[in-house]
C-alpha positions as CSV (number, residue, x, y, z in Angstrom):
1,M,36.8,-44.5,-12.0
2,T,34.6,-42.6,-14.5
3,Y,34.3,-38.9,-14.6
4,A,30.9,-37.2,-14.3
5,S,29.2,-36.6,-17.7
6,P,28.4,-32.9,-18.5
7,D,24.8,-34.1,-18.8
8,T,24.7,-35.1,-15.1
9,K,22.4,-32.9,-13.1
10,F,23.9,-33.7,-9.7
11,P,27.7,-34.4,-10.1
12,L,28.0,-34.6,-6.3
13,P,25.3,-37.1,-5.4
14,H,25.6,-36.3,-1.7
15,H,25.0,-32.5,-2.3
16,K,21.9,-31.6,-4.4
17,G,22.9,-27.9,-4.1
18,T,25.6,-28.4,-6.7
19,V,24.5,-28.8,-10.3
20,F,26.0,-28.9,-13.8
21,L,24.0,-26.1,-15.4
22,K,23.6,-27.4,-18.9
23,P,21.2,-30.2,-17.9
24,V,19.2,-28.2,-15.4
25,L,18.6,-25.0,-17.4
26,D,15.6,-25.4,-19.7
27,H,15.4,-21.8,-21.0
28,P,15.4,-20.6,-24.6
29,Q,17.5,-17.5,-23.8
30,I,20.3,-19.2,-21.8
31,D,23.2,-21.0,-23.5
32,V,25.7,-22.7,-21.1
33,G,28.8,-24.8,-21.9
34,D,29.8,-28.3,-20.6
35,Y,30.8,-28.7,-17.0
36,S,29.9,-25.2,-15.8
37,Y,28.3,-25.6,-12.4
38,A,26.5,-23.6,-9.7
39,S,26.4,-24.2,-6.0
40,T,23.9,-23.0,-3.4
41,F,22.8,-23.9,0.2
42,D,19.1,-23.8,-0.7
43,P,18.6,-25.6,-4.0
44,P,15.8,-24.1,-6.1
45,E,13.3,-25.9,-8.3
46,D,14.0,-23.4,-11.1
47,W,17.7,-22.7,-11.6
48,A,17.1,-20.3,-14.4
49,A,14.9,-18.1,-12.2
50,R,17.5,-18.3,-9.4
51,L,20.4,-17.2,-11.5
52,A,18.7,-14.8,-14.0
53,P,15.4,-13.8,-12.4
54,H,14.6,-11.1,-15.0
55,L,15.4,-13.2,-18.1
56,F,12.0,-14.3,-19.5
57,S,11.3,-16.7,-22.3
58,L,10.3,-13.8,-24.5
59,S,13.2,-11.6,-23.6
60,P,15.2,-10.3,-26.6
61,E,18.5,-10.7,-24.8
62,R,20.5,-13.9,-24.0
63,L,22.7,-15.1,-21.2
64,I,25.7,-17.0,-22.6
65,I,28.0,-18.9,-20.2
66,G,31.1,-20.8,-21.4
67,K,32.6,-24.1,-20.3
68,F,34.0,-25.0,-16.9
69,C,32.6,-21.9,-15.1
70,Q,32.1,-22.0,-11.3
71,I,29.2,-20.0,-9.9
72,A,29.0,-19.6,-6.1
73,H,26.0,-19.3,-3.8
74,G,24.0,-16.1,-4.3
75,A,25.5,-15.0,-7.5
76,V,22.9,-13.5,-9.8
77,F,22.7,-12.1,-13.4
78,I,20.7,-9.0,-13.8
79,T,19.9,-9.2,-17.5
80,S,18.7,-6.4,-19.8
81,S,15.0,-7.1,-19.3
82,A,15.3,-5.7,-15.8
83,N,16.1,-2.3,-17.2
84,H,13.8,0.7,-17.1
85,R,13.8,3.8,-19.3
86,Y,15.8,6.6,-17.7
87,D,16.3,8.9,-20.7
88,G,13.1,10.9,-20.0
89,F,11.4,12.5,-17.0
90,S,10.2,9.2,-15.4
91,S,11.6,5.7,-15.1
92,F,8.2,4.2,-14.1
93,P,7.3,1.2,-16.2
94,F,3.6,2.1,-16.7
95,A,3.1,-0.5,-19.5
96,I,3.7,-3.6,-17.3
97,F,0.6,-2.8,-15.2
98,G,-1.9,-2.6,-18.0
99,G,-3.4,-0.1,-20.4
100,G,-2.7,-2.1,-23.5
101,P,-0.1,-4.4,-25.1
102,L,3.6,-4.0,-24.1
103,E,4.8,-3.7,-27.7
104,N,5.8,-0.1,-28.6
105,R,4.7,1.3,-25.3
106,P,6.6,4.6,-24.6
107,S,7.5,3.6,-21.0
108,M,9.3,0.4,-22.1
109,P,13.0,0.5,-22.9
110,G,14.3,-1.0,-26.2
111,P,16.1,-4.3,-26.3
112,G,19.3,-4.5,-24.4
113,P,22.6,-6.4,-25.0
114,D,23.4,-10.0,-24.2
115,T,25.4,-10.9,-21.1
116,V,28.4,-13.1,-22.0
117,V,30.6,-15.1,-19.7
118,G,33.8,-16.8,-21.0
119,N,35.3,-20.1,-20.1
120,D,36.8,-21.1,-16.7
121,V,35.3,-18.1,-14.9
122,W,35.0,-18.2,-11.2
123,I,32.1,-16.0,-9.9
124,G,32.3,-15.5,-6.1
125,Q,29.5,-15.7,-3.5
126,G,26.9,-13.0,-3.9
127,A,28.4,-11.4,-7.0
128,M,26.0,-9.5,-9.2
129,I,26.5,-9.3,-13.0
130,L,24.8,-6.3,-14.6
131,P,23.1,-6.2,-18.0
132,G,25.3,-6.5,-21.0
133,A,28.5,-7.4,-19.1
134,T,31.1,-9.2,-21.1
135,I,33.5,-11.3,-19.0
136,G,36.6,-12.8,-20.5
137,D,38.1,-16.3,-20.1
138,G,39.8,-17.2,-16.9
139,V,38.3,-14.3,-14.9
140,I,37.9,-14.4,-11.1
141,I,35.1,-12.3,-9.7
142,G,35.3,-11.5,-6.0
143,A,32.5,-12.2,-3.5
144,G,29.9,-9.4,-3.6
145,A,31.3,-7.7,-6.6
146,V,29.0,-5.7,-8.9
147,V,30.2,-6.2,-12.4
148,S,29.4,-4.2,-15.5
149,G,31.1,-3.5,-18.8
150,T,33.9,-5.6,-20.3
151,V,36.3,-7.6,-18.0
152,P,39.5,-8.6,-19.8
153,D,40.7,-12.2,-19.9
154,Y,42.3,-13.6,-16.8
155,A,41.5,-10.5,-14.7
156,I,40.7,-10.5,-11.0
157,V,37.9,-8.1,-10.2
158,S,36.2,-7.1,-6.9
159,G,34.3,-4.3,-5.3
160,N,31.2,-2.2,-6.1
161,P,31.5,-1.1,-8.8
162,A,33.9,-3.9,-9.6
163,Q,37.4,-2.9,-10.6
164,V,40.3,-4.9,-12.1
165,Q,42.6,-5.5,-9.2
166,K,45.2,-7.2,-11.3
167,L,45.7,-9.6,-14.2
168,R,46.5,-13.2,-13.2
169,F,49.3,-13.5,-15.9
170,D,51.3,-11.3,-18.2
171,D,49.9,-10.4,-21.6
172,E,52.0,-12.9,-23.5
173,T,51.0,-15.8,-21.2
174,I,47.3,-14.8,-21.6
175,K,47.7,-14.8,-25.3
176,R,49.2,-18.3,-25.2
177,L,46.5,-19.6,-22.9
178,K,43.8,-18.2,-25.2
179,A,45.4,-20.1,-28.1
180,I,45.6,-23.3,-26.1
181,A,41.9,-23.1,-25.0
182,W,42.2,-26.3,-22.9
183,W,38.5,-26.2,-22.2
184,N,37.8,-27.3,-25.8
185,W,39.9,-30.5,-25.3
186,P,38.2,-33.9,-24.8
187,I,37.5,-34.5,-21.1
188,G,39.9,-37.5,-21.1
189,L,42.8,-35.3,-22.3
190,I,41.9,-32.7,-19.7
191,L,42.0,-35.2,-16.9
192,E,45.2,-36.7,-18.2
193,N,46.7,-33.2,-18.0
194,E,45.0,-32.0,-14.8
195,A,48.3,-31.1,-13.2
196,L,49.4,-28.9,-16.1
197,I,46.1,-27.2,-16.4
198,S,46.0,-26.5,-12.6
199,G,49.7,-25.6,-12.6
200,A,51.7,-22.8,-14.2
201,D,54.0,-24.3,-16.8
202,I,52.8,-22.8,-20.0
203,D,55.5,-24.5,-22.2
204,A,54.4,-27.9,-21.0
205,L,50.7,-27.1,-21.6
206,E,51.5,-25.9,-25.1
207,S,53.3,-29.2,-25.8
208,V,50.1,-31.0,-25.2
209,Q,48.1,-28.6,-27.4
210,A,50.6,-29.3,-30.2
211,K,49.7,-32.9,-30.1
212,V,45.9,-32.4,-30.3
213,E,45.9,-29.8,-33.1
214,P,45.1,-31.2,-36.5
215,K,48.1,-31.6,-38.8
216,D,48.0,-30.1,-42.3
């Protein structure tokens, strides 16, 4: 039995609310890796607008999502173009309602940072990712969490504001997992070692990585 291609829009033919994001996102400011998917109970026509409603084609910032990420119903990315100025007396965006071109208008904020999501990240239902968040590999984000700043690799975060509840593994195991980077393996090798990737035997997983690394 063949495995779904990362270019398949609907990897579950019976459920149009689950999509691989790479083939459905046609947006110049979004970069998403293979096999990352999103699920919803009310499939939109425009997945980019659903996931990142404030990211416009001319926005200066980008949304970058790694491979094998899992994005649940209602999760949303509030990217930097949603920001208002708040360093002065008023935060009102006068410029967007007219009065001249947007460029160099004093009520408009400057360009903001990219939002970056690592590989194998699980984003729970209704989570909100704020502008400029950087989320490490293997992170789990709890339902309804409001995430900002930098989330370390393999952390579990929840709450508003989101806080690190714990790390999924010790520092040495995380370092070894980052070196293995199984998400960069060919899909055939990933499936062949599904039990190891879904399990917790780091030595066995490293033995597979040793076979795929190029020899000097």
